[in-house]
Backbone bond lengths (Angstrom), bond angles and torsions (degrees), N, CA, C in turn:
res aa  C-N    CA-C-N  psi(-1)  N-CA   C-N-CA  omega(-1)  CA-C   N-CA-C  phi
1 M - - - 1.398 - - 1.502 109.14 -
2 R 1.278 119.44 123.76 1.408 125.50 -179.40 1.527 113.42 -89.31
3 V 1.280 117.44 125.49 1.573 124.09 178.37 1.506 107.30 -79.59
4 S 1.221 118.95 137.20 1.566 117.25 177.68 1.490 108.37 -73.25
5 D 1.307 113.62 158.16 1.487 124.05 -177.28 1.578 108.71 -61.42
6 D 1.418 113.51 -33.27 1.471 116.04 -179.36 1.509 113.44 -67.60
7 T 1.375 110.83 -34.96 1.457 117.66 -178.75 1.541 108.67 -72.90
8 E 1.171 117.79 -43.46 1.511 121.17 175.28 1.530 114.75 -56.04
9 Q 1.414 111.10 -41.51 1.475 116.33 176.84 1.469 114.48 -67.97
10 L 1.354 117.48 -37.36 1.482 127.26 171.91 1.480 112.26 -58.71
11 V 1.380 113.79 -49.51 1.473 115.27 178.65 1.571 115.92 -63.48
12 A 1.368 112.39 -38.84 1.441 117.59 -179.94 1.461 109.27 -69.45
13 R 1.287 125.45 -36.03 1.472 129.72 171.24 1.460 110.49 -57.54
14 A 1.259 113.28 -56.14 1.510 119.37 -173.99 1.636 104.43 -63.48
15 A 1.287 122.93 -38.27 1.588 116.14 176.78 1.602 106.71 -64.16
16 K 1.179 121.96 -47.33 1.359 128.84 -178.80 1.684 110.29 -46.95
17 I 1.300 107.60 -49.38 1.491 119.21 -174.49 1.558 100.12 -70.33
18 A 1.313 125.78 -48.43 1.460 120.96 -172.70 1.518 109.10 -66.91
19 A 1.364 115.92 -33.36 1.452 118.30 -178.21 1.555 112.84 -69.47
20 A 1.472 114.36 -37.53 1.464 119.66 171.90 1.469 111.45 -61.18
21 E 1.364 121.34 -41.13 1.453 122.19 176.05 1.509 114.40 -61.70
22 L 1.282 115.81 -50.51 1.459 115.85 172.31 1.545 114.23 -56.91
23 L 1.227 116.84 -41.95 1.493 116.18 177.92 1.608 112.04 -57.52
24 E 1.391 109.69 -41.28 1.502 116.39 178.01 1.477 111.13 -56.74
25 Q 1.328 117.60 -43.81 1.459 127.24 179.20 1.461 112.11 -55.98
26 Y 1.301 118.25 -51.64 1.415 129.16 -160.28 1.646 116.64 -98.82
27 V 1.310 110.19 -5.03 1.578 111.00 178.46 1.638 103.24 -122.60
28 A 1.206 106.28 159.59 1.504 114.76 176.71 1.516 103.70 -121.79
29 K 1.430 113.76 162.96 1.413 120.92 177.02 1.496 109.71 -124.89
30 N 1.391 112.17 134.42 1.441 115.02 -175.26 1.614 101.32 -83.33
31 P 1.440 110.05 176.88 1.469 112.82 -170.70 1.605 113.09 -62.39
32 S 1.234 115.92 -22.24 1.420 118.32 177.96 1.575 115.16 -80.99
33 G 1.240 110.45 -1.75 1.542 118.80 -175.09 1.444 120.57 91.70
34 Q 1.282 119.91 -8.51 1.489 128.49 -176.17 1.572 105.95 -61.91
35 V 1.204 117.99 134.45 1.401 121.33 173.52 1.495 111.82 -78.28
36 I 1.217 115.65 133.74 1.524 124.06 -177.36 1.671 104.76 -116.07
37 A 1.342 111.66 114.34 1.457 111.67 175.91 1.479 102.66 -100.57
38 P 1.351 111.65 134.06 1.506 117.31 -178.07 1.497 113.08 -72.00
39 E 1.344 113.41 140.33 1.556 120.07 173.53 1.485 108.09 -69.42
40 W 1.277 118.61 -42.52 1.430 123.11 -174.78 1.555 113.05 -102.34
41 L 1.305 115.60 118.12 1.492 124.49 -174.63 1.384 111.78 -91.26
42 T 1.336 113.46 145.44 1.456 118.26 174.75 1.601 109.50 -79.41
43 P 1.227 121.24 162.14 1.421 117.15 179.77 1.567 118.05 -56.99
44 D 1.361 117.07 -31.14 1.519 122.97 171.91 1.517 104.86 -60.05
45 M 1.330 113.75 -49.81 1.520 113.45 -172.23 1.489 111.76 -67.65
46 A 1.305 112.34 -38.70 1.589 116.81 178.05 1.512 112.94 -66.42
47 A 1.285 115.61 -40.71 1.493 119.94 177.20 1.619 110.54 -63.20
48 T 1.313 118.10 -43.05 1.355 119.07 172.95 1.597 117.33 -67.10
49 Y 1.408 116.33 -29.95 1.369 119.50 179.27 1.548 111.69 -69.23
50 I 1.393 113.28 -40.07 1.481 113.28 -175.83 1.552 112.57 -102.59
51 G 1.379 118.24 1.92 1.395 120.30 165.41 1.516 111.53 85.49
52 V 1.352 120.69 31.71 1.398 123.30 179.96 1.582 103.78 -132.15
53 S 1.441 118.56 168.82 1.472 116.85 -174.51 1.568 106.85 -88.96
54 V 1.222 111.94 166.39 1.452 121.79 179.65 1.552 111.78 -62.85
55 E 1.374 109.73 -32.01 1.578 119.20 179.32 1.605 105.22 -65.93
56 T 1.214 116.70 -39.65 1.510 122.93 -172.65 1.561 102.29 -68.53
57 L 1.351 116.25 -50.43 1.462 108.51 -179.05 1.490 115.48 -63.74
58 A 1.308 123.92 -27.31 1.376 130.95 -179.53 1.543 105.99 -67.44
59 K 1.383 115.09 -44.31 1.493 118.29 173.92 1.459 115.60 -55.00
60 W 1.380 114.24 -42.25 1.387 121.91 -175.32 1.513 109.55 -72.26
61 R 1.258 125.03 -22.98 1.397 131.67 -179.69 1.573 110.29 -75.94
62 Q 1.357 116.53 -17.08 1.473 118.23 -174.44 1.527 109.02 -77.49
63 R 1.247 113.06 137.81 1.609 116.59 -172.72 1.525 111.76 -64.07
64 N 1.270 124.82 -37.29 1.406 124.91 -176.28 1.584 113.07 -88.93
65 N 1.379 113.62 11.04 1.528 115.13 176.46 1.625 106.59 -83.45
66 P 1.415 108.30 134.89 1.483 108.94 179.74 1.529 115.99 -73.29
67 V 1.378 119.10 -16.71 1.448 118.51 176.23 1.430 108.56 -91.54
68 K 1.417 117.96 124.39 1.293 123.48 178.24 1.627 107.37 -87.79
69 G 1.304 111.50 121.23 1.556 116.71 177.90 1.380 109.57 -93.51
70 P 1.366 118.10 177.40 1.451 122.51 -179.94 1.529 116.11 -54.86
71 R 1.190 114.13 158.13 1.522 121.81 176.20 1.427 111.55 -63.07
72 F 1.319 114.30 141.71 1.453 118.71 175.89 1.457 111.96 -145.84
73 A 1.379 117.26 171.60 1.410 124.47 -172.02 1.484 106.45 -122.22
74 R 1.428 121.31 135.28 1.408 122.35 175.20 1.566 103.70 -108.35
75 I 1.319 110.12 127.37 1.512 116.77 177.97 1.523 105.35 -117.42
76 G 1.446 111.34 109.91 1.388 114.47 -169.89 1.437 115.56 69.33
77 E 1.352 123.62 -158.13 1.362 127.10 -179.41 1.538 114.19 -89.52
78 R 1.249 117.55 -23.94 1.578 118.61 -172.64 1.460 116.39 -113.01
79 V 1.322 118.89 -16.27 1.453 125.11 -163.82 1.516 105.54 -99.66
80 T 1.281 125.05 122.04 1.365 135.41 -177.68 1.590 106.76 -119.58
81 R 1.338 123.52 134.06 1.390 124.69 173.44 1.511 119.38 -143.76
82 Y 1.209 120.87 144.02 1.405 122.28 177.25 1.500 114.87 -115.79
83 R 1.418 120.39 133.64 1.337 120.24 169.33 1.477 114.62 -75.42
84 K 1.280 120.53 143.55 1.515 127.83 -177.02 1.571 104.14 -64.61
85 A 1.317 123.00 -39.38 1.429 126.18 -179.00 1.605 109.17 -61.93
86 D 1.283 112.71 -42.20 1.511 118.01 175.69 1.496 117.03 -67.69
87 L 1.288 115.27 -34.70 1.423 119.08 169.43 1.552 115.68 -69.24
88 D 1.314 118.30 -32.19 1.473 118.00 174.64 1.522 110.47 -73.05
89 A 1.330 114.39 -43.53 1.555 116.68 175.77 1.477 113.03 -54.37
90 W 1.379 114.38 -49.75 1.426 119.35 178.28 1.555 116.09 -55.51
91 C 1.439 111.67 -44.99 1.441 116.33 175.40 1.498 114.46 -58.43
92 E 1.296 115.88 -44.70 1.507 127.44 -179.55 1.559 110.95 -58.51
93 A 1.364 112.67 -35.83 1.455 121.01 176.55 1.468 117.17 -74.38
94 Q 1.328 114.14 -13.20 1.462 124.02 178.98 1.637 112.24 -89.63
95 L 1.256 111.22 -16.31 1.453 116.55 -179.44 1.584 114.37 -57.25
96 Q 1.215 119.71 133.28 1.425 122.82 -177.74 1.449 110.51 -126.82
97 S 1.345 116.84 144.65 1.455 120.45 174.94 1.560 107.67 -86.47
98 K 1.407 112.10 164.65 1.348 114.14 179.12 1.484 120.83 -67.19
99 E 1.201 118.88 144.06 1.485 121.08 -178.87 1.431 119.55 -94.97
């Protein structure tokens, strides 16, 4: 089934708008207006980045879970953060060759 050019353009525009809205949520601006992307991501941000749910990340953090998720840091009792580099490394480790 062929999708019309108008539909493709509409979908592309909607994706750009959604990406811009996400970016606004996850970056801060300093007083001079420069965008500051955080090095440490919240679980919401990390889940969005690697394409899983926040609940899945929470399950992977449990000690008795057989699936080892990406490395994370605990700051105090309630704050959990992920480094983008650790998420990238974990995703790379998940790559599998054809069987």
